[in-house]
C-alpha positions as CSV (number, residue, x, y, z in Angstrom):
1,M,19.9,20.8,9.7
2,R,22.3,18.1,11.0
3,L,19.8,17.1,13.6
4,F,17.0,16.8,11.1
5,A,19.2,14.8,8.7
6,A,20.2,12.4,11.5
7,L,16.6,11.9,12.6
8,A,15.5,11.4,9.0
9,T,18.2,8.7,8.7
10,L,17.0,6.9,11.8
11,L,13.4,7.0,10.5
12,L,14.6,5.7,7.1
13,V,16.2,2.7,8.7
14,A,13.1,2.1,10.8
15,G,11.0,2.3,7.7
16,F,13.1,-0.4,5.9
17,A,13.0,-2.6,9.0
18,S,9.3,-2.6,9.4
19,G,6.8,-4.6,7.3
20,A,4.3,-2.9,5.0
21,S,0.9,-2.3,6.6
22,A,-2.1,-0.2,5.7
23,H,-5.8,0.4,6.3
24,A,-7.5,-3.0,6.1
25,A,-10.3,-3.7,3.6
26,L,-12.5,-6.8,3.2
27,V,-11.7,-8.6,-0.1
28,S,-13.9,-11.7,0.1
29,V,-16.5,-13.5,2.1
30,E,-17.5,-17.2,2.2
31,P,-20.4,-17.7,1.8
32,A,-20.9,-14.5,-0.3
33,S,-23.0,-11.8,1.3
34,G,-26.6,-12.1,0.0
35,S,-26.3,-15.8,-0.5
36,M,-29.4,-18.0,-0.4
37,L,-28.4,-21.3,1.3
38,K,-30.3,-24.6,1.7
39,A,-28.5,-25.3,5.0
40,A,-26.6,-23.2,7.6
41,P,-22.9,-22.8,6.8
42,K,-20.5,-24.3,9.3
43,A,-18.6,-21.0,9.4
44,V,-18.4,-17.5,7.8
45,E,-14.9,-16.7,6.5
46,L,-13.9,-13.0,6.2
47,R,-10.7,-12.4,4.3
48,F,-9.0,-9.0,4.4
49,N,-6.1,-7.5,2.4
50,E,-3.9,-7.5,5.5
51,A,-3.7,-9.2,8.9
52,V,-6.4,-8.0,11.3
53,T,-7.3,-8.4,14.9
54,P,-11.0,-9.2,15.9
55,G,-12.6,-6.3,17.8
56,A,-16.3,-7.2,18.1
57,I,-18.0,-9.9,16.0
58,R,-21.8,-10.1,16.5
59,L,-24.3,-12.6,15.0
60,I,-28.1,-12.0,14.6
61,D,-29.9,-15.2,13.5
62,G,-32.9,-15.5,11.3
63,A,-35.3,-15.1,14.2
64,G,-33.8,-11.7,15.0
65,R,-32.0,-12.9,18.1
66,A,-28.5,-11.7,19.1
67,R,-26.3,-14.8,19.5
68,N,-23.3,-15.0,21.8
69,D,-22.4,-18.6,21.0
70,A,-20.6,-18.0,17.7
71,R,-16.9,-18.9,18.0
72,V,-14.4,-16.4,16.5
73,S,-10.9,-17.2,15.5
74,A,-8.2,-15.2,13.5
75,S,-5.4,-16.4,11.3
76,G,-3.5,-13.6,9.5
77,E,-5.8,-12.0,7.0
78,T,-8.8,-14.3,7.8
79,I,-11.4,-14.1,10.5
80,S,-13.5,-17.3,10.9
81,V,-16.9,-17.2,12.6
82,V,-18.1,-20.7,13.5
83,M,-21.9,-20.8,13.4
84,P,-24.0,-22.3,16.2
85,V,-25.4,-25.8,15.3
86,D,-29.0,-24.6,16.0
87,L,-29.1,-21.6,13.6
88,P,-32.7,-21.2,12.5
89,E,-33.9,-20.6,9.0
90,G,-34.2,-17.0,7.8
91,T,-31.8,-14.1,7.1
92,A,-28.7,-14.1,9.4
93,V,-26.4,-11.1,9.9
94,V,-22.7,-11.2,10.9
95,S,-21.5,-7.7,11.9
96,Y,-17.8,-7.4,12.2
97,R,-15.5,-4.8,13.7
98,V,-11.8,-5.6,13.3
99,I,-8.6,-3.7,13.9
100,S,-6.3,-2.9,11.0
101,Q,-2.5,-2.6,11.4
102,D,-2.7,1.2,11.5
103,G,-4.8,1.0,14.6
104,H,-8.1,1.9,13.1
105,P,-11.4,-0.1,13.1
106,V,-12.9,-1.6,10.0
107,T,-16.6,-2.4,10.2
108,G,-19.3,-4.0,8.1
109,S,-21.9,-6.7,7.9
110,V,-22.4,-9.9,6.0
111,I,-25.9,-11.2,5.2
112,F,-27.0,-14.7,4.2
113,S,-30.3,-16.5,4.2
114,I,-31.1,-20.0,5.1
115,G,-34.2,-21.0,3.2
116,M,-36.6,-18.2,2.7
117,P,-35.3,-14.6,3.5
118,T,-36.6,-12.7,6.5
119,A,-36.5,-9.1,7.4
120,T,-33.4,-9.4,9.7
121,K,-31.2,-6.3,9.6
122,P,-27.9,-5.4,11.2
123,A,-28.1,-3.9,14.6
124,A,-28.2,-0.1,14.5
125,A,-25.2,1.6,16.0
126,E,-25.8,3.6,19.2
127,D,-25.6,7.3,18.7
128,S,-23.4,7.7,21.8
129,G,-21.5,10.8,20.7
130,L,-18.3,8.6,20.4
131,N,-17.3,10.1,17.0
132,A,-17.6,13.6,18.5
133,L,-15.4,12.6,21.4
134,I,-12.8,11.1,19.0
135,W,-12.8,14.2,16.9
136,L,-12.5,16.6,19.9
137,A,-9.8,14.5,21.5
138,R,-7.9,14.5,18.2
139,V,-8.1,18.3,17.8
140,G,-7.1,18.7,21.5
141,L,-4.1,16.4,20.9
142,Y,-3.0,18.4,17.9
143,V,-3.3,21.6,19.9
144,G,-1.1,20.2,22.6
145,L,1.5,18.9,20.2
146,F,1.8,21.7,17.7
147,I,0.9,24.8,19.7
148,G,2.1,23.6,23.1
149,V,5.3,21.7,22.3
150,G,6.0,24.0,19.3
151,G,5.6,27.1,21.5
152,V,8.0,25.7,24.1
153,F,10.5,24.8,21.4
154,F,10.3,28.4,20.0
155,A,10.9,29.9,23.4
156,R,13.9,27.7,24.2
157,W,15.6,27.5,20.8
158,V,14.5,30.5,18.7
159,A,13.4,33.4,21.0
160,W,15.7,32.4,24.0
161,S,12.9,34.1,26.0
162,M,9.9,32.8,27.9
163,T,7.7,35.8,26.8
164,G,4.3,34.8,25.5
165,M,4.1,31.3,27.0
166,A,0.5,31.7,28.2
167,V,-1.0,30.1,25.1
168,P,1.5,27.2,24.9
169,R,0.8,26.5,28.6
170,M,-2.9,26.4,27.9
171,A,-2.4,24.2,24.8
172,L,-0.4,21.7,26.9
173,A,-3.2,21.8,29.5
174,I,-5.6,20.8,26.7
175,G,-3.4,18.3,25.0
176,I,-2.4,16.1,27.9
177,P,-5.9,15.1,28.9
178,S,-6.8,14.9,25.2
179,A,-4.1,12.3,24.7
180,V,-5.5,10.2,27.6
181,A,-9.1,10.6,26.2
182,S,-7.8,9.5,22.8
183,V,-6.6,6.2,24.2
184,G,-9.9,5.5,25.8
185,A,-12.0,6.6,22.9
186,L,-9.9,4.5,20.5
187,G,-10.6,1.4,22.7
188,L,-14.3,2.1,22.7
189,D,-14.3,2.5,18.9
190,L,-12.4,-0.7,18.4
191,L,-14.7,-2.8,20.6
192,G,-18.0,-0.9,19.6
193,L,-18.7,-0.1,23.3
194,P,-20.7,2.9,24.7
195,L,-19.0,5.8,26.6
196,A,-19.9,4.2,29.9
197,A,-17.4,1.5,29.2
198,L,-14.6,3.9,29.8
199,A,-14.8,3.0,33.4
200,T,-13.8,-0.6,32.5
201,A,-10.3,-1.9,31.6
202,A,-11.3,-3.5,28.3
203,P,-11.1,-0.4,26.0
204,W,-7.8,0.8,27.5
205,K,-6.2,-2.6,27.2
206,V,-7.2,-3.1,23.5
207,A,-6.2,0.4,22.6
208,L,-2.7,0.0,24.1
209,A,-2.3,-3.2,22.2
210,T,-2.6,-1.5,18.8
211,S,0.1,0.7,17.1
212,A,-2.0,3.8,17.9
213,G,-1.8,3.1,21.7
214,P,2.0,3.5,22.0
215,A,2.0,6.4,19.6
216,L,-0.4,8.2,21.9
217,L,1.8,7.5,24.9
218,V,4.8,9.0,23.0
219,A,2.7,12.1,22.3
220,L,1.7,12.3,26.0
221,L,5.4,12.0,27.0
222,A,6.3,14.7,24.5
223,M,3.9,17.1,26.1
224,L,5.0,16.3,29.6
225,L,8.6,17.0,28.6
226,A,7.5,20.3,27.1
227,L,5.7,21.2,30.3
228,M,8.9,20.4,32.3
229,A,10.9,22.5,29.8
230,L,8.9,25.6,30.8
231,R,10.9,25.6,34.1
232,S,14.1,27.6,34.3
233,A,16.6,24.8,34.5
234,W,19.9,24.0,32.8
235,Y,18.3,21.0,31.0
236,A,15.3,22.9,29.7
237,R,16.6,23.2,26.2
238,A,17.4,19.5,26.0
239,L,13.8,18.7,27.2
240,A,12.4,21.0,24.5
241,I,14.3,19.3,21.7
242,M,13.3,15.9,23.1
243,A,9.7,17.0,23.1
244,L,9.9,18.2,19.5
245,V,11.4,14.8,18.4
246,G,8.6,13.1,20.3
247,V,6.0,14.9,18.3
248,G,7.5,13.6,15.0
249,L,7.9,10.1,16.4
250,S,4.3,9.9,17.7
251,L,3.0,10.8,14.2
252,A,5.4,8.4,12.4
253,M,4.5,5.4,14.6
254,T,0.9,4.9,13.3
255,G,-1.9,6.3,11.2
256,H,-3.0,6.2,7.5
257,A,0.0,8.2,6.3
258,A,2.8,6.6,8.4
259,T,1.8,3.0,7.6
260,A,1.3,3.5,3.8
261,P,3.8,1.6,1.7
262,P,6.7,2.3,1.1
263,E,7.2,3.0,4.7
264,A,10.8,3.8,4.0
265,L,9.4,7.0,2.4
266,T,6.2,7.7,4.4
267,R,7.5,7.3,8.0
268,P,10.4,9.8,7.5
269,A,8.1,12.1,5.5
270,I,5.4,12.2,8.2
271,F,8.1,12.6,10.9
272,L,9.6,15.6,9.1
273,H,6.1,17.0,8.2
274,G,5.2,16.9,11.9
275,L,8.4,18.7,12.9
276,G,7.8,21.4,10.3
277,V,4.2,22.0,11.5
278,T,5.3,22.1,15.1
279,I,8.1,24.6,14.5
280,W,5.9,26.9,12.4
281,I,2.5,26.8,14.2
282,G,4.1,26.7,17.7
283,A,5.8,30.1,17.1
284,L,2.7,32.0,16.2
285,A,1.2,32.7,19.7
286,P,4.6,33.8,21.3
287,L,5.3,36.0,18.2
288,V,2.0,37.9,18.7
289,V,3.0,38.8,22.2
290,L,6.6,39.7,21.2
291,V,5.6,42.0,18.3
292,S,3.0,43.8,20.5
293,K,5.9,45.6,22.2
294,P,8.7,45.6,19.6
295,T,12.3,46.0,20.6
296,I,15.6,45.5,19.0
297,A,15.6,42.0,20.5
298,T,12.2,41.4,19.0
299,L,13.4,42.2,15.5
300,A,16.3,39.8,15.9
301,I,13.9,37.0,17.0
302,V,11.5,37.7,14.1
303,N,14.4,37.6,11.6
304,R,15.7,34.4,13.1
305,F,12.3,32.8,13.0
306,S,11.8,33.9,9.4
307,R,14.8,32.0,8.3
308,I,13.8,28.9,10.2
309,A,10.2,29.1,9.0
310,A,11.4,29.3,5.4
311,L,13.1,25.9,5.9
312,A,10.1,24.5,7.7
313,V,7.8,25.5,4.9
314,G,10.0,23.9,2.3
315,V,10.0,20.6,4.3
316,L,6.2,20.8,4.7
317,A,5.7,21.4,1.0
318,L,8.0,18.5,-0.1
319,T,6.8,16.0,2.5
320,G,3.1,17.0,2.0
321,L,3.3,16.5,-1.7
322,A,4.9,13.1,-1.3
323,L,2.3,11.9,1.2
324,A,-0.5,13.2,-0.9
325,I,0.7,11.3,-4.0
326,V,1.0,8.1,-2.0
327,Q,-2.4,8.4,-0.3
328,L,-4.4,9.6,-3.4
329,E,-2.8,7.6,-6.1
330,K,-4.9,9.3,-8.8
331,P,-5.6,13.0,-9.2
332,E,-9.4,12.5,-9.5
333,A,-9.4,11.1,-5.9
334,L,-8.9,14.7,-4.8
335,V,-12.5,15.5,-5.5
336,G,-14.0,12.0,-5.8
337,T,-13.4,10.8,-2.3
338,R,-14.1,12.1,1.2
339,Y,-10.4,11.8,2.0
340,G,-9.6,13.9,-1.0
341,L,-12.2,16.5,-0.2
342,I,-10.7,17.0,3.3
343,L,-7.3,17.3,1.6
344,S,-8.7,19.9,-0.8
345,V,-10.1,22.0,2.0
346,K,-6.7,21.7,3.8
347,L,-4.9,22.8,0.7
348,V,-7.1,25.9,0.3
349,L,-6.4,26.8,4.0
350,V,-2.7,26.1,3.6
351,T,-2.6,28.3,0.6
352,G,-3.9,31.2,2.7
353,L,-1.4,30.4,5.4
354,L,1.5,30.5,2.9
355,A,0.2,33.8,1.5
356,L,0.2,35.3,5.0
357,A,3.7,33.9,5.7
358,A,5.0,35.4,2.5
359,L,3.4,38.8,3.4
360,N,5.1,38.6,6.9
361,R,8.5,37.6,5.5
362,F,8.8,40.0,2.6
363,R,6.8,43.0,3.6
364,L,5.7,43.3,7.2
365,T,9.0,42.1,8.8
366,P,11.1,44.6,6.8
367,A,8.6,47.3,7.7
368,L,9.2,46.5,11.4
369,A,12.9,46.7,10.8
370,R,12.6,50.2,9.3
371,N,10.6,51.3,12.4
372,E,7.6,51.9,10.2
373,T,4.0,51.7,11.5
374,G,3.8,48.0,10.6
375,T,3.6,46.5,14.0
376,P,-0.2,46.3,14.2
377,A,-0.4,44.8,10.7
378,L,2.2,42.2,11.5
379,K,0.4,41.3,14.7
380,H,-3.0,41.0,13.0
381,S,-1.4,38.9,10.2
382,I,0.1,36.5,12.8
383,V,-3.2,36.2,14.6
384,L,-4.9,35.4,11.3
385,E,-2.2,32.7,10.7
386,G,-3.0,31.2,14.0
387,T,-6.7,31.1,13.3
388,I,-6.2,29.4,9.9
389,A,-3.8,27.0,11.6
390,L,-6.5,26.0,14.1
391,A,-9.0,25.5,11.3
392,I,-6.5,23.2,9.5
393,L,-6.1,21.1,12.7
394,A,-9.9,20.8,13.0
395,V,-10.2,19.8,9.3
396,V,-7.5,17.2,9.2
397,A,-8.9,15.5,12.4
398,G,-11.6,14.4,10.1
399,W,-9.2,12.0,8.4
400,R,-9.6,9.7,11.4
401,F,-13.1,8.8,10.0
402,T,-12.3,8.1,6.3
403,P,-9.7,5.7,4.7
404,P,-7.4,7.1,2.1
405,P,-8.1,6.2,-1.6
406,R,-5.1,3.9,-1.8
407,T,-6.8,1.5,0.7
408,I,-10.1,1.3,-1.2
409,V,-10.2,-2.2,-2.8
410,P,-11.9,-2.1,-6.2
411,E,-15.1,-4.1,-6.5
412,T,-14.5,-7.4,-8.2
413,P,-17.2,-8.4,-10.7
414,L,-19.2,-11.6,-10.0
415,A,-17.9,-14.3,-12.2
416,I,-19.4,-17.7,-13.1
417,H,-18.0,-20.3,-15.4
418,I,-20.4,-22.6,-17.2
419,H,-19.0,-25.7,-18.9
420,S,-20.4,-28.4,-21.1
421,D,-19.0,-30.8,-23.7
422,K,-19.9,-28.4,-26.5
423,A,-19.1,-25.0,-25.0
424,M,-17.6,-22.9,-22.1
425,F,-19.3,-19.6,-21.2
426,Q,-17.6,-17.1,-18.9
427,V,-20.0,-14.6,-17.3
428,L,-18.9,-11.4,-15.6
429,V,-21.5,-9.3,-13.7
430,S,-20.4,-5.8,-12.5
431,P,-20.7,-4.7,-9.8
432,G,-22.7,-7.9,-8.9
433,K,-25.0,-6.1,-6.5
434,A,-28.7,-5.4,-6.5
435,G,-29.4,-2.5,-9.0
436,A,-28.1,-1.8,-12.4
437,N,-25.3,-4.2,-13.6
438,D,-23.3,-4.6,-16.8
439,V,-22.8,-8.2,-18.0
440,V,-20.0,-9.5,-20.2
441,L,-20.2,-12.9,-21.9
442,Q,-17.2,-14.7,-23.2
443,L,-18.3,-17.6,-25.5
444,M,-15.9,-20.4,-26.2
445,T,-16.0,-23.9,-27.6
446,G,-15.4,-27.0,-25.4
447,E,-11.7,-26.8,-26.3
448,G,-11.4,-23.2,-25.1
449,T,-11.3,-21.5,-28.6
450,P,-13.5,-18.6,-29.4
451,L,-17.1,-19.6,-30.3
452,A,-18.3,-17.8,-33.4
453,A,-22.0,-17.1,-32.6
454,K,-24.5,-15.2,-34.7
455,E,-26.5,-14.1,-31.6
456,A,-26.3,-14.3,-27.8
457,T,-29.2,-13.9,-25.4
458,L,-29.1,-13.5,-21.6
459,T,-32.0,-14.6,-19.5
460,L,-32.3,-13.9,-15.7
461,S,-34.9,-14.9,-13.2
462,L,-35.4,-15.0,-9.4
463,P,-38.1,-17.5,-8.7
464,E,-38.1,-17.0,-4.9
465,R,-39.0,-13.4,-5.3
466,G,-41.5,-14.1,-8.1
467,I,-39.4,-12.5,-10.8
468,E,-40.1,-14.3,-14.1
469,P,-37.4,-14.7,-16.7
470,M,-36.1,-11.4,-18.2
471,E,-34.6,-11.8,-21.6
472,R,-31.9,-9.4,-23.0
473,R,-30.2,-9.5,-26.3
474,A,-26.4,-9.2,-26.1
475,S,-24.3,-7.1,-28.6
476,L,-20.9,-8.1,-29.8
477,G,-18.2,-5.6,-28.9
478,P,-15.0,-4.7,-30.6
479,D,-13.1,-6.7,-27.8
480,G,-14.7,-9.9,-29.1
481,Y,-17.0,-10.3,-26.0
482,W,-20.8,-10.0,-25.9
483,H,-22.1,-7.2,-23.8
484,V,-25.5,-6.5,-22.0
485,R,-25.5,-3.1,-20.4
486,K,-27.7,-1.8,-17.6
487,V,-29.4,-5.0,-16.6
488,E,-31.6,-4.1,-13.6
489,L,-31.5,-6.7,-10.8
490,P,-33.9,-5.3,-8.2
491,F,-33.2,-7.8,-5.4
492,A,-30.3,-9.6,-3.9
493,G,-30.4,-13.4,-4.0
494,R,-29.6,-16.5,-6.1
495,W,-30.5,-15.6,-9.7
496,H,-30.9,-18.2,-12.4
497,V,-28.8,-17.4,-15.4
498,R,-29.4,-18.8,-18.9
499,I,-27.3,-18.0,-22.0
500,D,-28.5,-18.9,-25.5
501,A,-25.8,-18.8,-28.2
502,L,-27.1,-19.1,-31.8
503,V,-24.3,-20.8,-33.7
504,T,-26.1,-21.4,-37.0
505,D,-29.6,-21.1,-38.2
506,F,-30.2,-24.6,-37.0
507,E,-28.0,-24.9,-34.0
508,Q,-28.3,-23.2,-30.6
509,I,-26.2,-23.8,-27.5
510,T,-27.8,-23.2,-24.1
511,L,-26.0,-23.2,-20.8
512,E,-27.5,-22.4,-17.4
513,D,-26.2,-21.7,-13.8
514,E,-26.9,-19.8,-10.6
515,L,-25.5,-16.3,-9.7
516,D,-25.4,-14.9,-6.1
517,V,-26.2,-11.2,-6.2
518,T,-25.4,-9.3,-3.0
519,P,-27.3,-6.3,-1.5
520,S,-26.3,-2.9,-2.9
């Protein structure tokens, strides 16, 4: 307990000392995606909610040609892509792949048209099996850390015996190359390169430059220390505890959970969570071997582990709850997002794991102490625990491919402000994309006071697509604004907006402007 408290204090200080970082999200683009422009823009500005590093930025011009003469620069949260001077008319696509501060790639595309739109589309991503490699490497890494390092820690600090080390040895043999593969796969993902590029230096260099690169090196070091701790030497126990600490540190250095603000809470929480998982899961394989041939020493080991496991489960429950609250923010995200669905599956599996742990602790272990015929049942229960634990590792590896709900930036409605001497109209279009939209009109006088109108009408047209004016009557809501719901805008582009406000039977104020609607 003193060791855990000291380590938690160190992580707490580190959390306060580091700045807040998270999974990046695009918050604005200039010119707006879907814009119809008369002339080519000098540059495309991408602004994110945190500082990012360019990974791969690609430009396809209106003629469908991939261009390599666009100049890319980064300044904090902004990526600037300077356009070539000879950009032809048509629809151009800027595809971006940037690196967020948690070491994960953020991808997307921006589309704008110069003159008449063309059929240019973003380049299709190659189905190279990279995601499968990333997932397999992540699962292998977890196996090496939790089962390999955890098994060695159990042997040196709980069992004081090297019995049952075959599975931890195998786990380390899987985990060490998986850590190396994770570095290379991360670099490929960040740069958008095929698997063949693993033979070049570029993916390795960019991966090691992110926060995830050093974290993977710490994980690799932890497994190597555990491998050395398998040897019968006077320093073996010290190496085992160093390996255990390395597991927690590697997890706390990077990732969605560790970099979530407030880091003073999340980094120590993920550190302790990792230690709890390692202590619990790592003991299962050696325990199966030990209870297969029970002795008086076996009973002492099982009882000792039961007490330690109870503490580990408590730490897991508290830290897991804290991290889930931070990541989800709202309960509905548990079923309304991919991240939440993965967490839901994990919680179901963890519930089964806890039920088996309780069965072992309060029924099967006492039966073993009374020399009853409970040995096969306890062995089978531990094997089932191990199977469920592997399933949990496979499930949570899927978090690598989906950002947590806390990082999802809400869509901002399109807003235009139309001003004349007589009136000011504020128009909000949500979500501002092709498809069904809700429109809110705020009508004011030229001095900014509410305009008392008898009727309000919204008219929309898209001449370049041959869409004639569509007229919709607005209704006055209890909030004092005029609402037009479910307005169907079938295409992206620069829509013409006209608002007619009937002030009296003899006076009508009409204001007009343009609205850039983005693709859905």
